[in-house]
N, CA, C and O atoms as CSV, one atom per row, in Angstrom:
chain,resi,resn,atom,element,x,y,z
A,1,UNK,N,N,-23.554,13.502,28.352
A,1,UNK,CA,C,-24.005,12.446,27.561
A,1,UNK,C,C,-23.750,12.014,26.318
A,1,UNK,O,O,-23.581,10.882,25.865
A,2,UNK,N,N,-23.745,13.195,25.782
A,2,UNK,CA,C,-23.984,13.740,23.700
A,2,UNK,C,C,-22.583,14.513,23.693
A,2,UNK,O,O,-22.264,15.185,22.713
A,3,UNK,N,N,-21.763,14.399,24.807
A,3,UNK,CA,C,-20.127,15.390,24.206
A,3,UNK,C,C,-19.328,13.391,23.703
A,3,UNK,O,O,-18.688,13.007,22.724
A,4,UNK,N,N,-19.592,13.009,24.363
A,4,UNK,CA,C,-18.719,11.744,23.199
A,4,UNK,C,C,-18.941,11.764,21.761
A,4,UNK,O,O,-17.983,11.917,21.003
A,5,UNK,N,N,-20.709,11.552,21.108
A,5,UNK,CA,C,-21.417,11.511,19.819
A,5,UNK,C,C,-20.210,12.514,19.036
A,5,UNK,O,O,-19.514,12.286,18.047
A,6,UNK,N,N,-20.299,13.720,19.947
A,6,UNK,CA,C,-20.340,14.982,19.376
A,6,UNK,C,C,-18.367,14.505,19.151
A,6,UNK,O,O,-18.182,14.361,17.942
A,7,UNK,N,N,-17.270,14.304,19.808
A,7,UNK,CA,C,-16.216,14.519,20.165
A,7,UNK,C,C,-16.379,13.002,18.250
A,7,UNK,O,O,-15.653,13.173,17.271
A,8,UNK,N,N,-17.373,11.890,18.320
A,8,UNK,CA,C,-16.809,10.780,17.261
A,8,UNK,C,C,-17.436,11.078,16.036
A,8,UNK,O,O,-17.243,10.325,15.081
A,9,UNK,N,N,-18.359,12.338,15.895
A,9,UNK,CA,C,-18.881,13.033,14.538
A,9,UNK,C,C,-17.038,13.352,14.115
A,9,UNK,O,O,-16.251,12.649,13.481
A,10,UNK,N,N,-16.850,14.706,14.786
A,10,UNK,CA,C,-16.095,15.688,14.185
A,10,UNK,C,C,-14.688,14.586,14.222
A,10,UNK,O,O,-13.927,14.668,13.258
A,11,UNK,N,N,-14.277,13.329,15.590
A,11,UNK,CA,C,-13.242,13.000,14.773
A,11,UNK,C,C,-13.492,12.035,13.221
A,11,UNK,O,O,-12.461,11.784,12.598
A,12,UNK,N,N,-14.311,11.720,12.863
A,12,UNK,CA,C,-14.835,11.084,11.619
A,12,UNK,C,C,-14.523,11.951,11.177
A,12,UNK,O,O,-13.329,12.250,11.192
A,13,UNK,N,N,-15.993,13.189,10.252
A,13,UNK,CA,C,-15.188,14.616,9.536
A,13,UNK,C,C,-13.565,14.596,9.149
A,13,UNK,O,O,-13.023,14.815,8.066
A,14,UNK,N,N,-13.089,14.307,10.237
A,14,UNK,CA,C,-11.306,14.529,10.181
A,14,UNK,C,C,-11.241,13.655,9.463
A,14,UNK,O,O,-11.398,13.744,8.245
A,15,UNK,N,N,-11.004,12.672,10.067
A,15,UNK,CA,C,-10.317,11.022,9.380
A,15,UNK,C,C,-10.966,10.501,8.495
A,15,UNK,O,O,-10.897,9.298,8.243
A,16,UNK,N,N,-12.222,11.906,7.444
A,16,UNK,CA,C,-12.995,11.044,6.346
A,16,UNK,C,C,-11.734,12.032,5.614
A,16,UNK,O,O,-10.717,11.538,5.126
A,17,UNK,N,N,-12.017,13.454,5.647
A,17,UNK,CA,C,-11.450,14.294,4.700
A,17,UNK,C,C,-9.660,14.625,5.182
A,17,UNK,O,O,-9.120,15.725,5.068
A,18,UNK,N,N,-8.940,13.260,5.762
A,18,UNK,CA,C,-7.687,12.723,5.168
A,18,UNK,C,C,-7.389,11.532,4.517
A,18,UNK,O,O,-6.278,11.641,3.997
A,19,UNK,N,N,-8.028,10.139,4.260
A,19,UNK,CA,C,-8.445,9.525,2.992
A,19,UNK,C,C,-8.718,10.899,2.109
A,19,UNK,O,O,-8.203,11.366,1.093
A,20,UNK,N,N,-9.646,11.262,2.883
A,20,UNK,CA,C,-9.456,12.373,1.039
A,20,UNK,C,C,-8.807,13.152,-0.103
A,20,UNK,O,O,-8.960,13.357,-1.307
A,21,UNK,N,N,-7.388,13.727,1.683
A,21,UNK,CA,C,-5.597,14.271,0.627
A,21,UNK,C,C,-5.523,13.416,0.357
A,21,UNK,O,O,-5.309,12.981,-0.774
A,22,UNK,N,N,-5.774,12.546,1.927
A,22,UNK,CA,C,-4.342,10.801,0.527
A,22,UNK,C,C,-4.364,10.443,-0.018
A,22,UNK,O,O,-3.501,9.722,-0.519
A,23,UNK,N,N,-5.919,10.805,-0.505
A,23,UNK,CA,C,-6.195,9.612,-2.652
A,23,UNK,C,C,-5.828,11.102,-3.275
A,23,UNK,O,O,-5.283,10.820,-4.342
A,24,UNK,N,N,-5.843,12.203,-3.183
A,24,UNK,CA,C,-5.583,13.554,-4.173
A,24,UNK,C,C,-3.929,13.138,-4.045
A,24,UNK,O,O,-3.337,12.479,-4.899
A,25,UNK,N,N,-3.478,13.525,-3.126
A,25,UNK,CA,C,-1.854,13.344,-3.318
A,25,UNK,C,C,-1.574,12.248,-4.146
A,25,UNK,O,O,-0.971,12.515,-5.186
A,26,UNK,N,N,-1.990,10.586,-3.841
A,26,UNK,CA,C,-1.481,9.362,-4.262
A,26,UNK,C,C,-2.122,10.422,-5.867
A,26,UNK,O,O,-1.520,10.637,-6.918
A,27,UNK,N,N,-2.800,10.639,-5.656
A,27,UNK,CA,C,-3.372,10.767,-7.170
A,27,UNK,C,C,-1.931,11.631,-7.841
A,27,UNK,O,O,-0.927,11.263,-8.450
A,28,UNK,N,N,-2.243,12.411,-7.554
A,28,UNK,CA,C,-1.146,14.172,-7.982
A,28,UNK,C,C,-0.099,13.244,-8.510
A,28,UNK,O,O,0.174,13.205,-9.709
A,29,UNK,N,N,0.558,12.402,-7.499
A,29,UNK,CA,C,1.823,11.351,-7.334
A,29,UNK,C,C,1.692,10.920,-8.848
A,29,UNK,O,O,1.913,11.465,-9.929
A,30,UNK,N,N,1.358,10.028,-8.542
A,30,UNK,CA,C,0.904,9.033,-9.893
A,30,UNK,C,C,0.748,10.053,-10.895
A,30,UNK,O,O,1.806,9.919,-11.509
A,31,UNK,N,N,-0.205,11.473,-11.763
A,31,UNK,CA,C,0.399,11.653,-12.580
A,31,UNK,C,C,1.647,12.808,-12.892
A,31,UNK,O,O,1.765,13.529,-13.882
A,32,UNK,N,N,2.659,12.698,-11.502
A,32,UNK,CA,C,3.303,13.345,-12.329
A,32,UNK,C,C,4.430,12.697,-12.388
A,32,UNK,O,O,5.383,13.434,-12.646
A,33,UNK,N,N,4.769,11.217,-12.197
A,33,UNK,CA,C,5.476,10.188,-12.705
A,33,UNK,C,C,4.898,9.723,-13.964
A,33,UNK,O,O,5.784,9.230,-14.663
A,34,UNK,N,N,3.206,9.678,-14.776
A,34,UNK,CA,C,3.091,9.881,-15.987
A,34,UNK,C,C,3.514,10.127,-16.751
A,34,UNK,O,O,3.744,9.310,-17.643
A,35,UNK,N,N,3.939,11.714,-16.847
A,35,UNK,CA,C,4.290,12.733,-17.180
A,35,UNK,C,C,5.919,13.048,-16.907
A,35,UNK,O,O,6.612,13.989,-17.295
A,36,UNK,N,N,6.230,11.941,-16.126
A,36,UNK,CA,C,7.590,11.382,-16.459
A,36,UNK,C,C,7.726,9.866,-17.569
A,36,UNK,O,O,7.806,9.680,-18.783
A,37,UNK,N,N,7.707,9.384,-16.872
A,37,UNK,CA,C,7.905,7.998,-18.174
A,37,UNK,C,C,6.885,7.862,-18.546
A,37,UNK,O,O,6.544,6.843,-17.946
A,38,UNK,N,N,5.519,8.353,-19.544
A,38,UNK,CA,C,5.523,8.659,-20.228
A,38,UNK,C,C,6.162,9.448,-22.246
A,38,UNK,O,O,6.093,9.315,-23.468
A,39,UNK,N,N,6.908,10.501,-20.684
A,39,UNK,CA,C,7.768,10.852,-22.070
A,39,UNK,C,C,8.751,10.421,-22.962
A,39,UNK,O,O,9.676,9.717,-22.559
A,40,UNK,N,N,8.581,11.040,-25.069
A,40,UNK,CA,C,9.663,10.034,-25.257
A,40,UNK,C,C,10.533,9.184,-24.792
A,40,UNK,O,O,10.639,7.960,-24.875
A,41,UNK,N,N,11.597,10.626,-23.911
A,41,UNK,CA,C,12.979,9.765,-22.841
A,41,UNK,C,C,13.017,9.291,-22.411
A,41,UNK,O,O,13.953,8.516,-22.215
A,42,UNK,N,N,11.546,9.392,-21.652
A,42,UNK,CA,C,11.500,8.256,-20.145
A,42,UNK,C,C,11.629,7.001,-19.641
A,42,UNK,O,O,12.852,6.951,-19.772
A,43,UNK,N,N,11.359,5.985,-19.185
A,43,UNK,CA,C,11.594,4.875,-18.693
A,43,UNK,C,C,10.150,4.993,-17.369
A,43,UNK,O,O,9.310,5.810,-16.993
A,44,UNK,N,N,10.603,3.585,-17.066
A,44,UNK,CA,C,9.631,3.785,-15.683
A,44,UNK,C,C,10.885,3.899,-13.886
A,44,UNK,O,O,10.637,4.223,-12.725
A,45,UNK,N,N,12.057,3.468,-14.553
A,45,UNK,CA,C,12.935,4.023,-13.378
A,45,UNK,C,C,12.269,5.827,-13.636
A,45,UNK,O,O,11.474,6.131,-12.747
A,46,UNK,N,N,12.398,6.421,-14.195
A,46,UNK,CA,C,11.846,7.356,-14.340
A,46,UNK,C,C,11.327,8.183,-13.135
A,46,UNK,O,O,11.644,8.761,-12.096
A,47,UNK,N,N,9.865,7.702,-14.345
A,47,UNK,CA,C,8.669,8.050,-14.084
A,47,UNK,C,C,7.749,7.547,-11.815
A,47,UNK,O,O,6.792,7.996,-11.185
A,48,UNK,N,N,8.947,6.360,-11.488
A,48,UNK,CA,C,9.096,6.849,-9.850
A,48,UNK,C,C,9.973,7.234,-9.174
A,48,UNK,O,O,9.958,7.065,-7.954
A,49,UNK,N,N,11.295,8.063,-10.038
A,49,UNK,CA,C,11.571,8.294,-9.543
A,49,UNK,C,C,10.596,10.342,-8.757
A,49,UNK,O,O,10.594,11.124,-7.807
A,50,UNK,N,N,9.963,10.059,-10.210
A,50,UNK,CA,C,9.332,11.310,-10.168
A,50,UNK,C,C,8.236,11.303,-9.575
A,50,UNK,O,O,7.937,12.496,-9.512
A,51,UNK,N,N,7.292,10.611,-9.006
A,51,UNK,CA,C,6.378,10.706,-7.895
A,51,UNK,C,C,7.315,9.707,-7.247
A,51,UNK,O,O,7.206,8.598,-7.769
A,52,UNK,N,N,8.224,9.769,-6.242
A,52,UNK,CA,C,8.982,9.545,-4.773
A,52,UNK,C,C,9.319,10.844,-4.974
A,52,UNK,O,O,9.074,11.273,-3.846
A,53,UNK,N,N,9.889,12.234,-5.889
A,53,UNK,CA,C,9.921,12.937,-5.359
A,53,UNK,C,C,9.095,14.225,-4.567
A,53,UNK,O,O,9.333,14.929,-3.586
A,54,UNK,N,N,7.329,14.048,-6.170
A,54,UNK,CA,C,6.459,14.763,-5.525
A,54,UNK,C,C,6.467,14.285,-4.231
A,54,UNK,O,O,6.812,15.182,-3.462
A,55,UNK,N,N,6.137,12.831,-3.448
A,55,UNK,CA,C,5.524,12.601,-2.402
A,55,UNK,C,C,6.022,13.478,-1.636
A,55,UNK,O,O,5.307,14.129,-0.875
A,56,UNK,N,N,8.229,13.753,-1.763
A,56,UNK,CA,C,8.713,14.868,-0.733
A,56,UNK,C,C,8.320,15.333,-0.860
A,56,UNK,O,O,7.307,15.341,-0.160
A,57,UNK,N,N,8.486,16.691,-2.146
A,57,UNK,CA,C,8.300,17.798,-2.219
A,57,UNK,C,C,6.619,17.696,-0.991
A,57,UNK,O,O,6.699,17.860,0.227
A,58,UNK,N,N,5.480,17.442,-1.633
A,58,UNK,CA,C,4.160,17.953,-0.905
A,58,UNK,C,C,4.321,17.432,0.518
A,58,UNK,O,O,3.573,17.955,1.344
A,59,UNK,N,N,5.024,16.649,0.880
A,59,UNK,CA,C,3.981,16.525,2.213
A,59,UNK,C,C,3.217,15.090,3.153
A,59,UNK,O,O,2.818,14.656,4.234
A,60,UNK,N,N,3.535,14.743,0.990
A,60,UNK,CA,C,2.046,13.117,0.766
A,60,UNK,C,C,3.211,12.197,2.030
A,60,UNK,O,O,2.348,11.909,2.860
A,61,UNK,N,N,4.768,11.516,2.720
A,61,UNK,CA,C,4.611,10.760,3.311
A,61,UNK,C,C,4.026,10.968,4.759
A,61,UNK,O,O,3.778,10.090,5.586
A,62,UNK,N,N,3.868,12.286,4.873
A,62,UNK,CA,C,3.071,12.773,6.562
A,62,UNK,C,C,1.504,12.266,6.794
A,62,UNK,O,O,0.905,12.084,7.854
A,63,UNK,N,N,0.951,12.065,5.099
A,63,UNK,CA,C,0.045,11.168,5.342
A,63,UNK,C,C,-0.427,10.554,4.561
A,63,UNK,O,O,-1.639,10.340,4.540
A,64,UNK,N,N,0.306,10.151,3.797
A,64,UNK,CA,C,0.020,8.685,3.243
A,64,UNK,C,C,1.133,7.847,3.865
A,64,UNK,O,O,2.213,8.436,3.826
A,65,UNK,N,N,1.164,6.987,4.266
A,65,UNK,CA,C,1.909,6.104,5.439
A,65,UNK,C,C,2.928,4.962,4.903
A,65,UNK,O,O,2.621,4.636,3.756
A,66,UNK,N,N,3.725,4.466,5.257
A,66,UNK,CA,C,4.587,3.384,4.154
A,66,UNK,C,C,3.963,3.321,2.738
A,66,UNK,O,O,3.427,2.282,2.355
A,67,UNK,N,N,4.072,5.141,1.453
A,67,UNK,CA,C,3.346,4.990,0.605
A,67,UNK,C,C,5.032,4.035,-0.563
A,67,UNK,O,O,6.254,4.171,-0.627
A,68,UNK,N,N,4.313,3.451,-1.003
A,68,UNK,CA,C,4.871,2.280,-2.042
A,68,UNK,C,C,4.594,2.917,-3.547
A,68,UNK,O,O,3.387,3.133,-3.652
A,69,UNK,N,N,5.351,3.306,-4.803
A,69,UNK,CA,C,5.411,3.314,-5.708
A,69,UNK,C,C,6.026,3.350,-6.702
A,69,UNK,O,O,7.032,4.032,-6.898
A,70,UNK,N,N,5.151,2.138,-7.951
A,70,UNK,CA,C,5.523,1.009,-8.648
A,70,UNK,C,C,4.972,2.001,-10.332
A,70,UNK,O,O,3.869,2.350,-10.751
A,71,UNK,N,N,6.452,2.160,-10.896
A,71,UNK,CA,C,5.745,2.496,-12.301
A,71,UNK,C,C,6.388,1.486,-14.056
A,71,UNK,O,O,7.516,0.992,-14.060
A,72,UNK,N,N,5.641,1.390,-15.069
A,72,UNK,CA,C,5.800,-0.109,-15.496
A,72,UNK,C,C,5.755,0.856,-16.965
A,72,UNK,O,O,4.663,1.313,-17.304
A,73,UNK,N,N,6.824,1.101,-17.696
A,73,UNK,CA,C,6.471,1.515,-18.943
A,73,UNK,C,C,6.752,0.400,-20.145
A,73,UNK,O,O,7.699,-0.356,-19.923
A,74,UNK,N,N,5.945,0.194,-21.542
A,74,UNK,CA,C,5.636,-0.909,-21.645
A,74,UNK,C,C,6.255,-0.198,-23.303
A,74,UNK,O,O,6.949,0.814,-23.402
A,75,UNK,N,N,5.557,-1.426,-24.940
A,75,UNK,CA,C,5.953,0.272,-25.698
A,75,UNK,C,C,4.743,0.887,-26.048
A,75,UNK,O,O,4.940,1.655,-26.990
A,76,UNK,N,N,3.931,0.876,-25.796
A,76,UNK,CA,C,2.613,1.492,-26.085
A,76,UNK,C,C,2.283,2.332,-24.999
A,76,UNK,O,O,1.915,3.489,-25.205
A,77,UNK,N,N,2.401,1.758,-23.611
A,77,UNK,CA,C,1.681,2.365,-22.613
A,77,UNK,C,C,2.369,2.301,-21.592
A,77,UNK,O,O,3.022,1.282,-21.365
A,78,UNK,N,N,2.386,3.763,-20.428
A,78,UNK,CA,C,3.024,3.167,-19.556
A,78,UNK,C,C,2.061,3.687,-17.194
A,78,UNK,O,O,1.358,4.689,-17.066
A,79,UNK,N,N,2.131,3.472,-16.909
A,79,UNK,CA,C,2.124,3.301,-15.342
A,79,UNK,C,C,2.151,3.296,-14.504
A,79,UNK,O,O,2.480,2.265,-13.918
A,80,UNK,N,N,1.873,4.277,-13.920
A,80,UNK,CA,C,2.303,4.299,-12.454
A,80,UNK,C,C,1.264,4.307,-11.763
A,80,UNK,O,O,0.221,4.843,-12.139
A,81,UNK,N,N,1.485,3.412,-10.099
A,81,UNK,CA,C,0.359,3.587,-9.037
A,81,UNK,C,C,1.487,3.715,-8.069
A,81,UNK,O,O,2.665,3.355,-8.053
A,82,UNK,N,N,0.846,4.232,-7.426
A,82,UNK,CA,C,1.265,4.441,-5.490
A,82,UNK,C,C,0.353,4.887,-4.541
A,82,UNK,O,O,-0.348,5.896,-4.456
A,83,UNK,N,N,0.548,3.754,-3.740
A,83,UNK,CA,C,-0.283,3.418,-2.013
A,83,UNK,C,C,0.431,3.672,-1.425
A,83,UNK,O,O,1.634,3.932,-1.430
A,84,UNK,N,N,-0.906,3.555,-0.405
A,84,UNK,CA,C,0.132,3.356,0.819
A,84,UNK,C,C,-0.901,3.529,2.115
A,84,UNK,O,O,-2.106,3.422,1.888
A,85,UNK,N,N,-0.585,3.713,3.052
A,85,UNK,CA,C,-1.864,3.879,4.144
A,85,UNK,C,C,-2.291,5.148,4.651
A,85,UNK,O,O,-1.476,6.064,4.542
A,86,UNK,N,N,-3.749,5.475,5.353
A,86,UNK,CA,C,-3.668,7.008,5.573
A,86,UNK,C,C,-3.685,7.327,6.494
A,86,UNK,O,O,-4.848,7.400,6.892
A,87,UNK,N,N,-2.571,7.781,7.621
A,87,UNK,CA,C,-2.543,7.966,8.945
A,87,UNK,C,C,-4.404,7.808,9.483
A,87,UNK,O,O,-5.511,8.165,9.081
A,88,UNK,N,N,-3.865,7.127,10.490
A,88,UNK,CA,C,-4.762,7.266,11.166
A,88,UNK,C,C,-5.240,8.319,13.180
A,88,UNK,O,O,-4.290,8.534,13.934
A,89,UNK,N,N,-6.402,8.673,13.528
A,89,UNK,CA,C,-6.725,9.531,13.922
A,89,UNK,C,C,-6.306,8.479,15.961
A,89,UNK,O,O,-5.550,8.779,16.885
A,90,UNK,N,N,-7.015,7.628,15.806
A,90,UNK,CA,C,-6.926,6.824,16.850
A,90,UNK,C,C,-6.010,6.221,16.688
A,90,UNK,O,O,-5.901,5.756,15.554
A,91,UNK,N,N,-4.940,5.921,17.648
A,91,UNK,CA,C,-3.436,5.357,18.445
A,91,UNK,C,C,-4.472,4.336,18.387
A,91,UNK,O,O,-5.633,4.376,18.793
A,92,UNK,N,N,-3.230,2.577,17.268
A,92,UNK,CA,C,-3.953,1.290,17.599
A,92,UNK,C,C,-4.257,0.548,16.619
A,92,UNK,O,O,-3.970,-0.621,16.360
A,93,UNK,N,N,-5.024,1.523,15.950
A,93,UNK,CA,C,-5.821,1.355,14.301
A,93,UNK,C,C,-5.163,1.728,13.801
A,93,UNK,O,O,-4.597,2.800,14.016
A,94,UNK,N,N,-4.864,0.468,12.345
A,94,UNK,CA,C,-4.478,1.225,11.211
A,94,UNK,C,C,-4.970,1.914,9.818
A,94,UNK,O,O,-5.865,1.149,9.457
A,95,UNK,N,N,-4.902,2.608,9.161
A,95,UNK,CA,C,-5.513,3.165,8.976
A,95,UNK,C,C,-6.462,2.498,7.572
A,95,UNK,O,O,-6.899,1.361,7.392
A,96,UNK,N,N,-6.526,3.470,6.906
A,96,UNK,CA,C,-7.142,2.950,4.920
A,96,UNK,C,C,-6.468,2.970,4.023
A,96,UNK,O,O,-6.006,3.954,3.446
A,97,UNK,N,N,-6.303,1.647,3.752
A,97,UNK,CA,C,-5.576,1.603,2.983
A,97,UNK,C,C,-6.166,3.159,1.455
A,97,UNK,O,O,-7.217,3.794,1.362
A,98,UNK,N,N,-4.924,3.188,0.606
A,98,UNK,CA,C,-5.333,3.817,-0.423
A,98,UNK,C,C,-4.705,3.716,-2.215
A,98,UNK,O,O,-3.483,3.809,-2.325
A,99,UNK,N,N,-5.474,3.548,-3.444
A,99,UNK,CA,C,-3.577,3.245,-3.814
A,99,UNK,C,C,-5.253,3.986,-5.309
A,99,UNK,O,O,-6.439,3.891,-5.624
A,100,UNK,N,N,-3.716,4.739,-5.656
A,100,UNK,CA,C,-3.922,5.429,-7.158
A,100,UNK,C,C,-3.346,4.461,-8.046
A,100,UNK,O,O,-2.493,3.601,-7.832
A,101,UNK,N,N,-3.839,4.701,-8.856
A,101,UNK,CA,C,-3.258,4.835,-10.820
A,101,UNK,C,C,-3.348,5.271,-11.465
A,101,UNK,O,O,-4.515,5.189,-11.849
A,102,UNK,N,N,-2.486,6.177,-12.356
A,102,UNK,CA,C,-2.242,6.343,-13.725
A,102,UNK,C,C,-1.576,5.605,-14.776
A,102,UNK,O,O,-0.682,4.764,-14.667
A,103,UNK,N,N,-2.248,6.126,-15.987
A,103,UNK,CA,C,-1.866,5.424,-17.850
A,103,UNK,C,C,-2.275,6.127,-18.320
A,103,UNK,O,O,-3.191,6.882,-17.995
A,104,UNK,N,N,-1.510,6.029,-19.483
A,104,UNK,CA,C,-1.374,6.465,-20.558
A,104,UNK,C,C,-0.420,6.604,-21.874
A,104,UNK,O,O,0.487,5.814,-21.615
A,105,UNK,N,N,-0.221,7.007,-22.760
A,105,UNK,CA,C,-0.033,6.194,-24.525
A,105,UNK,C,C,1.901,6.848,-23.327
A,105,UNK,O,O,2.185,7.624,-22.414
A,106,UNK,N,N,2.564,5.893,-24.193
A,106,UNK,CA,C,4.018,6.711,-24.622
A,106,UNK,C,C,3.631,7.725,-25.424
A,106,UNK,O,O,2.498,7.742,-25.905
A,107,UNK,N,N,4.602,8.763,-25.677
A,107,UNK,CA,C,5.206,9.671,-26.197
A,107,UNK,C,C,5.582,9.081,-27.737
A,107,UNK,O,O,6.118,7.983,-27.587
A,108,UNK,N,N,5.454,9.535,-29.545
A,108,UNK,CA,C,5.924,8.410,-29.684
A,108,UNK,C,C,6.355,9.078,-31.314
A,108,UNK,O,O,5.335,9.044,-32.003
A,109,UNK,N,N,7.113,9.448,-31.816
A,109,UNK,CA,C,6.484,9.894,-34.076
A,109,UNK,C,C,5.519,9.034,-34.272
A,109,UNK,O,O,5.028,8.002,-33.813
A,110,UNK,N,N,5.387,10.007,-35.325
A,110,UNK,CA,C,3.846,9.153,-36.023
A,110,UNK,C,C,3.802,9.991,-37.106
A,110,UNK,O,O,3.554,11.196,-37.050
A,111,UNK,N,N,4.083,9.250,-38.256
A,111,UNK,CA,C,3.873,9.975,-40.262
A,111,UNK,C,C,2.587,10.090,-40.193
A,111,UNK,O,O,2.015,9.677,-39.185
A,112,UNK,N,N,1.828,10.704,-41.300
A,112,UNK,CA,C,1.069,11.665,-40.766
A,112,UNK,C,C,0.097,10.113,-41.972
A,112,UNK,O,O,0.118,9.492,-43.034
A,113,UNK,N,N,-0.543,10.304,-40.752
A,113,UNK,CA,C,-1.583,9.071,-41.700
A,113,UNK,C,C,-1.762,7.385,-40.977
A,113,UNK,O,O,-2.569,6.465,-41.102
A,114,UNK,N,N,-0.458,7.647,-40.154
A,114,UNK,CA,C,-0.696,6.284,-39.063
A,114,UNK,C,C,-0.808,6.125,-37.838
A,114,UNK,O,O,0.029,6.592,-37.064
A,115,UNK,N,N,-2.286,5.158,-37.267
A,115,UNK,CA,C,-1.788,5.458,-36.015
A,115,UNK,C,C,-1.356,6.424,-35.143
A,115,UNK,O,O,-0.974,6.112,-34.016
C-alpha cells in the first residue's frame, strides 16, 4: 500500500527536475542567441540560429520538445525567446510549458558624453 505513494513521489521529483533542467536549457539557449543578436553586426536571424544551434549541441531538443525560437532585434534592444514542452514521464499526459526570454541593449558606438 505504501509502494504506490513512494513511486508517485519519486516520479514527481524526477518530473520536477526535468522541468527545471528544461528551463535552464531554454534560458541558456536564449542567452546564447542574445549574444549573437545584440552584437554590433548581428541580426535577429543570427540570434535565432545561435539559439537553435545551442539547443542542438546541448541536447535540448530531447528535454524541450517542440522547441521554438523567436528573435527580434530593434534599433535599441534585442530579444530572444525559447519555448517548448517539457518531456513528460507519464505517457498520454502533456508536459509543462516552458518559455524563457533574454533581452538586452544592442551594441553601438557612442561618443564621450553621449547616452
